[in-house]
N, C-alpha and C positions, 0 to 999 in steps of 0.2 A: 218338264220330262216329257217325251216324245214317246209315246206309248203307241204299241200295234196291236192289235185284234187279230186272233186265230179263231178262224168258224164264223161264217155268216148264215145260220140259223137264226131264228126268234131273238133269242139273248145275245148272243154276239152282235147283231147288227143292233139293236137298241143298247148297249155298250158303248158301240163307235159312235152313238147319236149323242150320250153323255159326252165323250170326250170330246167329240167337235163341235159342242154347244157355244164355246170359247174360243172359236174362230181357228184353231190352229188347224191344220192337216192331218187324217186320221188315215192309215191304211188298215185297210179290212181283207184278209185273205180267206178265200171260199175256193172250196173243192168243185165249186159247181159253175162249169161256165157259163150256164142262164142266169144263174145268181149273180155272177159278177156284170154280167151285162146289164141287166134290168137295175143294178145300181148304179151303174156307170152312166148311163143312158136316159132312163127314166127316173133316178133319184128315188126308187122307192124297190123294197124287196118283193116283189111280185109273188116267190113264190115261199117264204116263211116270215114274211111280216107284211103283207098285202095291206094297201090302203092308208100306208103313213108315210108323209111326205119324208125323207130325210135330207139331212143338213148336205149341200155341194161339197162341202172340206170333205166328206167321207170316201174314199178312192177303194175302190174294191180289186183285187186282183187275185189271180191263181198259182204266181209264184210265191212261196218262201221267199226266195232269193230277196223280192224288194222291200221283205221288213229287214234288212239286214240292219238298217240306221236305226231302227227305234229302240231307245233305251230301256223299256221293258216291255212284255208283253203280258196281255189279256188270253188267257188258254181256257178257250170256250167250245171246243171240239169234244163230241161225247165220250162220255168216261173211257169206253172201251176202244176208243181211237185214240184215245192220250198218246201213248208208250212211244207206237209209230210216230206219231207226229213231230216227239221230240227230240224222234232219233234223226228223222232228218231234217230238223229244224238245227241242231246244234248252236241251243242260245250263248253258251260259253260261261260268261261271270252274269249277263243281263236277267235281273228282277222276271222270276214270273209267276204270276198274279192268276190264281187257278179258279176258275170257274164253272167247272162240270161238275154234276152232284152224282157220285155213286162211288162203286168199289170195284177193282177190277176182277173181272173172273179167271181164274185159274191160278193167282197169287194172292186174292184175297188184301190185294193192299189198298190203303186211299192213294186219292191221286198226289198228297204231297208226299207218300213215299214211293211213288213210280216215279216221278222228279226227281227226286234226292237222287235215286238209283241210277237214271238215265241222265240227268246234268246235276252230277253233285258240286260244281262250283259256282250253281245258280243257286241264290237267293229265292226263297217262296213265300209265299203269300196265298189267303185264300178268301174269294170277296164270295159272299152266301148269304141269303137272308131272302124276304118274303117278297119278291120282286115278277109280278106279271111284266111279260118283255113289251107287249102294246101298251101296257099303261107306261113303264119307264121311256118308253121312245114319243110317248107324247106328252112327257114333261110330268106328268100327276105323281103328287109327292109320294115319296118312300123312303124307308131308313133302309141299313146292310152291315152287317157284322166285315170287319174288314179285319182280317188275322192275318198278324206278322210278328215272327217273333224278334225280329230288328226294329226297335223303335223309332230308329230316324228314315228308315225306309218306310216303315208301316205310315209315318206323319208326311212324309213326302207324295206316297200313294193316293193317300185320304184328300190331301192339298189338291192334286190335280184331278181327281174324280168327284170332287164335291161342289154342289150345284143347290141353291137354294131350296130345289124340291127332288133333292138324291141326298142324302145324308147319311156318309160312311162313319160308323162308331169303330173304334179300336179295340181291338184284343190282342193279346199275344196267345191265344189257344188255338192252334192249328187245327190241331186234331176234332176239339169240340166243334168248331165252326164244320168241318166237312162232315162229322159224322149227322147231325142236324139235318145235313142237307142230304144225303143217302139215303138216312132211314124214313123220312118224310115220304119220299117219293113211294116206298111199297105202302107206307101206310095209307096215302091218298088212295091206292088202287085199293082197300078196305073198304075206306068211307066212300067211293063211289058205287061199291055194291050195295054198301046199304041204299045208297039212291036209287039204284036200278030193282033194289027188290022193293022198294017203298016203302021201309021198315021205319021213318021219320026222323024227326030232328033229335029227339031224345037217343034213339042209340048211336046216331054220328057224334050228339058229345061226349058219349059214355065212350064210344071207339077212340078218338079223340085222345082223351084223357087215358084210356088203359094204353093206347100206342104210345102215347107219352112216357108213359112209365116204361115202356117197354124202350124205348129210345133212350132213357136216363141210365136204365143198368147195364146198357151194352155200352155205352159213351164211359161208363165209370171204368168199367171193365179194359176201357181199349185207354185208358188216363186222361181222359175229359174232365172239364171240371163242371160241373151242377150249373152254375151260374151262365155259362156257355150255352150250356143243352135248353135251357130258362129264356136266354134270350133272343133276337131276333134269328138268328141263324138256323133257330133249334124250334120251339114253342112257336116262334112268330111266323116263320116259313110253313110249319105244319099245319097250325090253322086258317093259313091261305089257300094251300096248295087241297087241304080236304073240304074246301067249301064252295066251288066253283068247277065249272066244266071247262073254264080256262085253262083248264090243267090238263094237259095230255095224260097223266097217270090216272088224275078222278075219272076222265072219260071212258079209259079202259076199263077199270073199275066197275062204273056203270053199265058197260055192255057186256061186262061178264053176269053182273045182277042180272043183265033184261035176258040171259042165257045164250049170249053169243059167244062163239068159240076165241082162247085169245090170239091162235093161230089168223080166225079169219080177221079179228080187230088190229092185227099186228100188220096184215101181209098189205105190201102196196103204199106203206104211210110213209113220207118224205122226211117226218117229222119221226123223233123216238121219246119212246114214253121209259125212262131210265128206270123207272120203278119195275119194270118186266126183266131188266137183266141184274138188276141189283138183289132182287129177293134171294134166288137160290146161293149166291155168293154171302149175301147176308146169314141166311140161316145158317151157312157151315160154319161162316166166321163165329157165328153168338154158339154153336155147338163146341166149336174148339175152345172156347171160352167160359164151356159151361153157362150160359147164358140163357135164360127161360124166354123165347120170342114167338107165344103161340098165334098173335094174330099175324105174325109175318109168315110162321110155317103154315097157316091157313092162305095167304096169299096164294105161296109156291103150291100147295095142291092145285086151287083153282088155275093158275097159268098152266101147270100142266095138264089140265085135265082128269087128274084123277080119282075126285069124287066132285059131286054136285054143288052148286049153291045151295041148297035146302039142308044137303048135310054137314058143309060147313058150319053154316049159321047155327044148325041144333050141334054141333060139338062143341062149339064156344060156348054156348048157353049152358051145357051141362058139366061144364069144368067145375070142379069140387070146389065147394063155397072156401072162402079164406079173408085173411084180415087185407086190406087194401095197403099195398107198397109199390 
């Protein structure tokens, strides 16, 4: 199966590296001309994934038309850019593997819902899990969820993606795989705040556990399965993203905990901390489903600059005592 990659940020480039490891050529679309030039001339994405040599089988392009012969596409653009890219791409019946993690502002739609609305004839799959791009690109071992409602397509995609160090686990719970990836980005901001404030490992562990409870409540309300949320694309990705400054969302939260403003931290960055865009949409979606998500609400307040970090922490700690659930 000839698979193209749309989006040459760190994760898109790492996935192109995975695909190219069997020697087959891989087309990688990038919006930025300097990224295209860097990949094709230096075999390195010096902008988004510096220091990692890329397989010469990867060929970057700024033209979506050059991916017309690809039999399937990995969509690795930021969540808020997916709709216009799909409208321009017009994939027809080609399978779309959604790799962006977020919820569309305005519509509150998951990426699969956006894809099905814009491209109703295209089969949809979701690739999500605990994967730092720089580790995947280096060939360090990881496992990931590949969610697809069509079993034959899921197996074909898994066979094309699988490497001895990159192991996809199949699922048919597309919604569950998406929700884990979207919610964990917001929770990672909260864990970064804990780090920035120096509140300790106990506090971070408690926040991960309570955040996972929020993820589960929201996911079940959206029709996800509990076992998916407890798997690689949910709990697995949550633990990774909440534990390292290699996570853009964790780093954003750490800066907030150190007293910097969200505007200052986000300004001028060429990389996207998806959690900053997902948080207010997630909070609105949770309210619509009558799902309580206090940690997500606290992150929204911090991003808005409505209250101080100390007030947020005090408010969470002063919540009424209750049974764990």
